[in-house]
C-alpha positions as CSV (number, residue, x, y, z in Angstrom):
1,M,-62.0,42.4,32.2
2,T,-59.5,42.4,29.4
3,Y,-58.7,43.8,26.0
4,C,-57.3,42.0,23.0
5,V,-56.8,43.3,19.6
6,G,-54.9,41.9,16.6
7,L,-54.3,43.4,13.1
8,C,-53.6,41.0,10.2
9,L,-52.0,43.1,7.1
10,K,-50.0,43.0,4.1
11,N,-46.5,43.1,5.8
12,G,-47.3,41.4,8.8
13,L,-48.9,40.9,12.2
14,V,-49.8,43.3,15.5
15,F,-50.6,42.1,18.4
16,L,-52.0,44.2,22.0
17,A,-53.2,42.6,24.9
18,D,-53.2,44.7,28.7
19,T,-52.6,42.3,31.7
20,R,-55.5,43.1,34.1
21,T,-57.5,40.6,35.3
22,N,-60.6,41.8,38.0
23,A,-63.2,39.7,40.1
24,G,-64.6,43.0,41.5
25,V,-62.9,45.9,42.4
26,D,-61.1,44.5,45.3
27,Q,-59.7,41.9,43.6
28,I,-57.5,42.7,41.2
29,G,-54.5,41.3,39.3
30,T,-52.2,41.3,36.6
31,F,-52.1,37.8,34.7
32,R,-50.8,38.2,31.0
33,K,-52.9,37.3,27.9
34,M,-50.3,36.7,25.4
35,T,-48.8,33.1,25.0
36,L,-46.2,33.0,22.1
37,F,-45.1,29.8,20.1
38,Q,-42.2,29.2,17.7
39,K,-40.3,26.7,15.9
40,D,-37.1,26.8,14.4
41,K,-37.8,29.0,11.1
42,D,-40.5,26.9,10.4
43,R,-43.9,28.6,12.1
44,F,-44.4,31.6,14.2
45,F,-48.0,31.9,16.5
46,A,-49.4,34.5,19.2
47,L,-52.4,33.9,21.2
48,M,-54.0,36.5,23.6
49,S,-56.6,35.4,25.8
50,S,-60.2,37.0,27.5
51,G,-62.9,35.3,29.9
52,N,-62.6,33.3,32.6
53,L,-59.2,32.8,33.5
54,A,-59.0,29.3,34.7
55,I,-60.4,28.9,31.2
56,T,-58.3,30.1,29.3
57,Q,-55.2,29.0,30.8
58,A,-56.6,25.4,30.9
59,V,-56.6,26.0,26.8
60,K,-53.6,27.7,26.9
61,E,-51.2,24.8,28.7
62,I,-53.2,22.0,26.5
63,L,-51.6,23.7,23.6
64,L,-47.9,24.1,25.4
65,Q,-48.0,20.7,26.2
66,G,-48.3,19.7,22.6
67,K,-51.4,17.5,23.3
68,L,-52.2,16.0,20.1
69,L,-55.9,16.8,19.7
70,G,-57.3,14.1,16.6
71,G,-53.5,13.7,15.3
72,K,-52.4,17.5,15.5
73,N,-50.8,20.4,17.8
74,L,-49.2,23.7,17.4
75,W,-46.1,22.0,16.1
76,N,-47.3,19.4,13.2
77,A,-50.1,21.6,11.5
78,T,-49.5,21.5,8.2
79,N,-50.7,25.2,7.6
80,A,-52.2,28.5,10.3
81,H,-55.8,26.8,9.5
82,E,-55.0,23.9,10.9
83,A,-53.9,25.1,13.9
84,A,-56.6,27.4,14.4
85,E,-58.5,23.9,14.7
86,V,-56.3,22.5,17.3
87,V,-57.0,25.4,19.1
88,G,-60.4,25.2,18.9
89,D,-60.3,21.4,19.6
90,A,-58.4,22.9,22.9
91,I,-61.4,24.7,23.5
92,K,-63.7,21.5,23.4
93,Q,-62.2,19.4,25.7
94,V,-61.7,21.9,28.6
95,Y,-65.8,22.6,27.9
96,D,-66.1,18.8,27.9
97,R,-64.2,18.7,31.1
98,D,-65.4,21.3,33.3
99,F,-68.9,22.5,31.6
100,L,-71.0,20.6,34.0
101,A,-69.2,21.8,37.1
102,L,-69.1,25.4,35.9
103,K,-73.2,25.1,35.0
104,K,-73.3,23.9,38.3
105,A,-71.5,26.7,40.3
106,G,-73.5,29.2,38.0
107,I,-70.5,29.9,35.8
108,D,-70.4,30.3,31.9
109,F,-67.9,29.5,29.8
110,N,-66.5,32.0,28.3
111,C,-63.6,31.8,26.3
112,N,-62.5,33.7,23.1
113,L,-58.9,34.2,21.9
114,I,-57.3,35.9,18.8
115,F,-54.8,33.2,17.2
116,G,-52.5,34.2,14.5
117,G,-48.9,33.7,13.1
118,Q,-47.6,32.2,10.2
119,V,-46.1,28.7,8.7
120,R,-43.6,28.7,6.2
121,G,-45.0,28.9,2.4
122,E,-48.3,31.0,3.2
123,N,-48.8,34.9,4.2
124,P,-49.7,35.2,8.0
125,R,-53.3,34.9,9.2
126,L,-55.2,36.0,12.3
127,F,-58.4,34.5,13.5
128,N,-60.7,34.9,16.4
129,V,-61.5,32.5,17.6
130,Y,-64.8,31.2,20.2
131,S,-65.9,29.5,23.3
132,A,-67.6,26.9,21.4
133,G,-64.1,26.2,19.4
134,N,-65.1,27.5,16.2
135,F,-63.4,30.6,14.7
136,I,-63.5,32.9,11.8
137,E,-60.2,34.3,10.1
138,A,-59.4,37.8,9.1
139,T,-59.9,38.9,5.5
140,P,-58.5,41.8,3.9
141,E,-62.0,43.8,4.5
142,N,-61.8,43.2,7.9
143,C,-58.4,42.7,9.1
144,Y,-58.4,43.3,12.8
145,F,-59.7,41.3,15.9
146,Q,-61.0,42.5,19.1
147,I,-61.8,40.2,22.3
148,G,-62.7,42.2,25.9
149,E,-63.5,45.5,26.3
150,S,-63.7,46.5,22.2
151,K,-66.0,49.3,21.9
152,Y,-63.9,52.0,23.4
153,G,-60.9,51.5,20.9
154,K,-63.0,50.4,18.1
155,P,-63.5,54.1,16.1
156,I,-59.9,54.5,15.7
157,L,-59.5,51.0,13.8
158,D,-62.4,51.4,12.2
159,R,-61.2,55.4,10.9
160,V,-57.7,54.2,10.3
161,V,-56.6,50.7,9.5
162,N,-57.0,48.9,6.3
163,F,-55.0,45.7,4.6
164,Q,-51.9,48.1,3.1
165,T,-51.4,49.8,6.6
166,P,-47.9,49.5,7.4
167,L,-46.7,47.6,10.5
168,N,-45.7,50.8,12.3
169,L,-48.8,53.1,11.1
170,A,-51.1,50.4,12.7
171,T,-48.5,50.1,15.8
172,K,-50.0,53.7,16.4
173,C,-53.2,53.2,15.7
174,A,-53.0,49.9,17.9
175,L,-52.0,52.1,21.1
176,I,-54.2,55.1,20.9
177,S,-57.3,52.2,20.6
178,M,-55.8,50.5,23.8
179,D,-55.3,54.1,25.6
180,S,-59.0,55.3,24.4
181,T,-59.8,52.0,26.1
182,L,-58.1,52.6,29.6
183,K,-58.6,55.8,29.6
184,S,-63.0,54.8,29.9
185,N,-62.8,51.8,31.4
186,I,-60.9,50.8,34.7
187,S,-61.0,47.1,34.4
188,V,-58.0,47.7,31.6
189,G,-55.1,48.6,32.5
190,L,-51.6,48.6,32.0
191,P,-48.5,46.8,31.8
192,L,-49.1,46.4,27.8
193,D,-47.6,43.8,26.0
194,L,-46.5,44.2,22.2
195,L,-45.7,42.3,18.8
196,V,-44.9,43.2,15.6
197,Y,-45.0,40.4,13.5
198,E,-42.5,41.1,10.4
199,A,-44.2,38.8,7.3
200,N,-41.5,35.4,6.3
201,S,-39.9,36.6,10.0
202,F,-40.7,33.8,11.9
203,H,-39.7,35.8,15.3
204,P,-40.7,38.4,17.3
205,G,-38.3,40.5,16.0
206,K,-40.0,43.5,18.0
207,L,-41.7,42.7,21.4
208,V,-42.3,45.0,24.5
209,T,-44.0,45.1,27.7
210,I,-45.0,48.8,28.1
211,D,-45.7,50.4,31.5
212,E,-45.9,53.8,32.8
213,S,-42.7,55.1,32.1
214,N,-42.7,53.8,28.7
215,P,-41.8,57.0,26.9
216,Y,-43.8,56.4,23.4
217,Y,-46.6,55.6,25.2
218,Q,-46.7,58.5,27.6
219,M,-46.2,60.4,24.0
220,I,-48.7,58.8,22.6
221,H,-51.3,59.6,26.4
222,Q,-50.3,63.1,26.2
223,V,-50.6,63.8,21.7
224,W,-53.3,61.8,21.9
225,G,-55.8,63.8,24.2
226,Q,-54.2,67.1,23.5
227,K,-55.0,66.4,19.5
228,L,-58.7,65.1,20.0
229,R,-59.3,68.6,22.0
230,A,-57.9,70.5,19.7
231,A,-60.0,68.9,16.5
232,F,-62.7,69.2,18.9
233,M,-62.1,72.8,19.2
234,E,-61.6,73.3,15.9
235,I,-65.2,72.1,15.0
236,P,-68.0,75.4,14.2
237,E,-70.2,74.9,16.7
238,P,-74.2,74.7,15.5
239,S,-75.9,77.5,14.0
240,W,-79.6,77.6,15.0
241,N,-80.6,80.2,12.5
242,S,-82.5,78.6,9.9
243,T,-81.6,81.2,7.0
244,R,-78.3,80.4,7.4
245,R,-76.6,78.3,4.5
246,S,-73.4,76.0,5.5
247,S,-72.2,73.2,6.8
248,A,-72.5,74.5,10.2
249,A,-76.6,75.0,9.9
250,I,-78.5,72.8,12.1
251,M,-81.9,73.4,11.6
252,S,-82.5,71.2,8.6
253,N,-84.7,68.6,9.2
254,S,-84.2,64.8,8.2
255,K,-86.4,64.7,4.7
256,E,-87.4,60.6,5.4
257,L,-89.0,62.0,9.0
258,G,-88.9,65.3,9.9
259,S,-89.2,66.7,13.1
260,V,-90.5,65.1,16.4
261,P,-93.7,66.1,16.5
262,I,-94.7,68.1,19.9
263,E,-98.0,66.8,21.8
264,Y,-99.8,69.6,23.6
265,E,-102.2,69.5,26.7
266,N,-106.2,69.5,25.6
267,K,-107.8,72.5,27.5
268,K,-110.7,71.3,26.0
269,K,-113.3,70.0,29.4
270,S,-115.4,67.1,28.2
271,A,-118.7,68.1,28.5
272,V,-119.9,66.2,31.6
273,K,-123.9,66.6,32.6
274,P,-123.7,66.0,36.1
275,K,-126.1,63.5,37.7
276,R,-129.7,64.5,38.9
277,Q,-130.1,63.8,42.3
278,G,-133.8,62.6,42.9
279,R,-135.7,63.9,46.0
280,K,-136.1,61.4,48.8
281,K,-139.6,60.9,50.5
């Protein structure tokens, strides 16, 4: 499996991906899920992938070769939205070629991508591209996308990140999101590929591959666990005293539903008269 997260913020973009793939507990490998595309000072794109590795690699190869899809590729698209359409068309091309064979083998066509970047003349943009080749774009109200094992790392993103979040703070949040996922899911693993793209830079100025020896990641892993436990211990335990009025008082039933009804055993026996047996002659 995998976990990738991409954030589209006022000052740029953050991309973070793990590198673990697996086909069962005894077939674990390391493959990069992040691919970068750069053309002079004109455009810069990043792609992260989740799903069937053979499918995502085929899509990536079409994009890297610059094949024209409807007359367009990543190098001549006039804007990032058009570039996302090229990515979607590449998925459709692989689908048309491989779907029947995959179906015959009982394999789902599974391909989910996070694609983002900037074309000169517009702001950085971020897209979530689905298996059908269609996509949605991040907005200031919904400024991040996740693919793969997303549930473990989502709470911290929802609580902390918004469109105005500075890139460095968002980077820390993304790493905590990833660390939470690694802690709870064995199918996601180090090393991690991290890219912080600053708006209008058109190059990967802050790009690093992180393994277990990285000092900042070690600190994140240790401190986040400590702070979570400390915060947990600071929260008052529930008070079951119904007369106590405080934030710790838990005996306050929902006004809408009340408490759960309790069913008791009905000990009354039904009065069933025994059948009278006639005398045998």
